C-alpha positions in Angstrom: 50.4 112.6 162.5 52.6 112.3 165.6 56.2 111.2 165.4 55.2 107.9 166.9 52.5 107.3 164.3 55.0 108.2 161.6 57.4 105.5 162.9 54.5 103.0 163.0 53.5 103.8 159.5 57.1 103.4 158.3 57.5 100.1 160.0 54.2 98.7 158.7 55.1 99.8 155.1 58.5 98.3 155.4 57.1 95.0 156.5 54.5 95.0 153.8 57.2 95.7 151.2 59.2 92.8 152.5 56.2 90.4 152.3 54.7 91.9 149.1 54.8 88.5 147.3 53.0 86.6 150.1 49.3 86.0 150.3 47.2 87.2 153.2 47.4 84.0 155.3 51.2 83.8 154.9 51.9 87.3 156.4 49.8 87.0 159.6 51.9 88.1 162.6 52.6 85.3 165.1 51.1 87.4 167.8 47.6 87.2 166.3 48.0 83.5 165.7 49.1 82.7 169.3 46.6 85.0 170.8 43.7 83.2 169.1 45.1 79.8 169.9 46.0 80.5 173.5 42.7 82.3 174.1 40.7 79.3 172.9 39.3 81.1 169.9 40.9 78.5 167.5 41.8 74.8 168.0 45.1 75.0 166.1 47.3 77.5 164.4 45.8 76.9 161.0 42.3 78.0 161.8 43.7 80.8 163.9 45.5 82.1 160.8 42.4 81.9 158.7 40.2 83.6 161.3 42.7 86.4 161.6 42.6 87.1 157.9 38.8 87.1 157.8 38.7 89.5 160.8 41.3 91.8 159.2 39.2 92.2 156.1 36.0 92.7 158.2 37.6 95.4 160.3 39.3 97.0 157.3 35.8 97.2 155.6 34.4 99.1 158.6 37.4 101.4 158.7 37.4 102.2 154.9 33.6 102.7 155.0 34.0 105.2 157.8 36.7 107.0 155.9 34.6 107.1 152.7 31.7 108.8 154.5 33.9 111.3 156.4 33.7 109.6 159.8 36.6 109.3 162.2 37.7 106.6 164.7 40.5 106.3 167.3 42.1 103.0 166.1 41.5 99.6 164.4 42.6 96.3 165.7 42.1 92.5 165.1 42.7 91.5 168.7 40.2 88.8 169.7 38.5 89.2 173.0 35.0 88.9 174.6 32.3 88.7 171.9 34.5 90.3 169.2 37.4 89.2 167.1 38.4 92.7 166.3 37.1 96.3 166.5 37.2 99.7 165.0 37.1 101.9 168.1 35.2 105.1 168.8 33.6 105.8 165.4 32.2 109.4 165.3 30.7 111.4 162.5 29.6 110.1 159.1 26.1 111.7 159.2 23.5 109.5 157.5 26.2 107.2 156.2 26.2 105.2 159.5 24.5 102.3 157.8 27.4 102.1 155.3 29.9 101.8 158.1 27.8 99.1 159.8 27.6 97.1 156.5 31.2 97.6 155.6 32.5 94.6 157.4 30.2 92.1 155.7 30.6 93.8 152.3 34.4 93.5 152.7 34.2 89.8 153.6 32.2 89.3 150.4 34.6 91.4 148.3 37.5 89.3 149.6 36.2 86.2 147.9 33.8 87.8 145.5 30.9 86.0 147.1 28.4 88.9 147.4 24.8 88.3 146.5 24.4 88.8 142.7 20.7 89.6 142.6 18.0 91.3 144.7 16.4 88.0 145.6 19.8 86.7 146.9 20.4 89.9 148.8 16.9 89.7 150.5 17.5 86.1 151.5 20.9 86.9 153.0 19.6 90.0 154.8 16.9 87.9 156.4 19.6 85.7 157.9 21.8 88.6 159.0 20.9 89.0 162.6 23.8 88.3 164.9 27.0 90.0 163.9 28.3 91.8 167.0 25.7 94.5 166.6 26.5 95.4 162.9 23.1 94.1 161.7 21.3 96.1 164.3 23.2 99.3 163.6 22.7 98.8 159.9 18.9 98.7 160.2 18.8 101.5 162.8 21.0 103.7 160.5 18.4 103.5 157.7 16.1 105.8 159.5 16.0 109.2 157.8 17.6 108.0 154.6 16.0 107.2 151.2 16.4 103.5 152.0 14.3 103.5 155.2 11.9 101.0 153.8 14.2 99.1 151.4 17.0 97.1 153.1 18.0 95.5 149.8 18.4 98.9 148.1 20.5 100.1 151.1 22.6 97.0 150.9 23.2 97.5 147.2 24.1 101.1 147.8 26.8 99.9 150.3 28.1 97.4 147.8 28.3 100.0 145.0 30.1 102.4 147.2 32.7 100.0 148.6 33.4 97.8 145.6 35.7 100.4 144.0 37.5 100.7 147.3 38.4 97.0 147.5 42.2 97.7 146.9 42.2 100.1 149.8 40.4 97.6 152.0 43.0 94.9 151.1 45.9 97.3 151.8 44.5 98.1 155.3 43.7 94.5 156.0 47.3 93.4 155.2 48.6 96.3 157.4 46.4 95.0 160.3 47.8 91.5 159.8 51.5 92.3 159.8 51.4 94.7 162.8 51.0 93.1 166.2 49.2 96.0 167.8 46.3 98.3 167.0 46.7 100.9 164.2 45.9 104.5 165.1 43.4 106.4 162.9 46.1 108.4 161.1 48.1 105.3 160.2 45.1 103.4 159.1 44.0 106.3 156.9 47.4 106.5 155.2 47.5 102.7 154.6 44.1 102.8 153.1 45.1 105.6 150.7 43.2 108.3 152.4 44.5 111.6 153.7 44.1 111.6 157.5 43.4 115.3 157.4 40.9 115.6 154.6 39.5 112.1 154.5 39.9 111.9 150.8 41.8 109.2 148.8 45.4 110.0 148.5 46.6 111.2 145.1 43.4 113.0 144.2 44.4 116.3 145.8 47.6 117.7 147.3 48.0 117.9 151.1 47.8 121.3 152.7 51.1 123.0 152.6 52.4 121.2 149.5 52.5 122.5 145.9 53.0 120.7 142.7 56.6 121.0 141.5 57.0 123.4 138.5 59.5 122.7 135.7 61.0 125.9 134.4 61.6 125.8 130.6 62.8 128.8 128.6 60.6 129.9 125.7 61.3 127.9 122.6 63.0 125.0 124.6 61.5 121.7 125.3 63.0 119.2 127.7 63.5 115.6 126.3 61.3 112.8 127.7 62.6 111.3 130.9 64.7 114.4 131.7 63.3 116.8 134.3 64.7 119.7 136.3 66.5 122.8 135.4 70.0 122.5 133.9 69.2 119.1 132.2 70.8 118.6 128.8 68.2 119.7 126.2 66.1 121.5 128.9 66.2 125.0 130.4 69.5 126.4 131.7 70.1 126.5 135.5 68.5 129.3 137.4 68.9 130.8 140.8 65.9 131.3 143.1 65.6 135.0 142.3 66.1 134.6 138.6 63.6 131.8 138.5 61.1 134.2 140.1 61.8 136.8 137.5 61.9 134.2 134.7 65.5 135.1 133.6 68.2 132.4 133.3 71.4 132.8 135.3 74.4 133.9 133.0 76.7 131.1 134.2 73.9 128.5 133.7 73.5 129.8 130.1 77.3 129.3 129.5 77.2 125.8 130.8 74.0 125.0 128.8 75.5 126.3 125.5 78.9 124.6 126.2 77.3 121.2 126.8 75.0 121.4 123.8 77.9 122.4 121.5 80.1 119.6 122.8 83.0 121.9 123.6 85.1 122.2 126.8 85.8 125.4 128.6 89.2 126.8 127.5 89.2 125.0 124.1 88.0 126.5 120.9 87.9 123.2 118.9 84.4 121.8 118.5 84.0 118.0 119.0 82.7 115.8 116.2 79.3 114.4 116.7 79.4 111.3 119.0 83.0 112.1 120.2 84.5 114.1 123.1 86.8 117.1 122.7 90.4 116.5 123.8 91.2 117.7 127.3 93.9 120.3 127.6 97.3 118.8 128.8 99.4 120.6 131.3 103.0 121.5 130.3 105.5 118.7 131.0 102.9 115.9 131.2 103.6 112.8 129.2 101.7 112.3 126.0 99.7 109.2 125.1 102.6 107.4 123.5 105.0 107.8 126.4 102.2 106.9 128.9 101.3 103.7 127.0 105.0 102.7 126.7 105.5 103.2 130.4 102.4 101.1 131.2 103.7 98.4 128.9 107.0 98.3 130.8 105.1 98.0 134.1 103.1 95.0 132.8 106.3 93.4 131.5 
């Protein structure tokens, strides 16, 4: 990811965090509303807002479907123009999963309102009417060649539904990102917003990115860190270690002194142990006033 894409990703996430309590129609950027109204794609701002949301879900469905089958694209946008209200640009790869990418837009629109066909008969009836969708229907049927679904459109459609339904949260996240950002989203940014690793094409959180390792917590034999406390040197955990000592598995001597001191409740330079639940008295330098004189002086000041 380039520095410019990192800035875009940070800006989009900050805007999504600011508008987290708003529904999809409430967070549509003004640029998308005005562009549809001024271009004659909507009569007023209200239908322009609704159309932008539907387009965002549609294009997010295509993008997430492409990511799920290992395909790449250059960018995703919901800018209306020509015969299209939005577009996922320059999709490449995906192998035999091309029909999943083509159906991803319609599946996502159905997932948005949970209006997908519920039976094979309903799916067949809907597929018979699915003809003019910016080329998606044509690409869906052409992509079935060479797959086990070559002669069964309904089974192919159900396969797409089964594959994308668990990814509905990712589709929604990307759709909202498309709505709040007034320009196209590059592939790397769209992949991160959808919860996929741009490098590996796998959902984020399932595997570590290359170059990163899981943090290890060093705990000495016989010690157990309390719940909610992590890291070396924590009270009740392992003593502090230097880098070299950690590699050898030996605690640093100074860290062991601090560790024992804290657990015994004593203060360095004092041999008196503190009672449970209390602090040991701090040593007083020669000539400093005691508590009684300090309290009396404070009383005179207040008077």
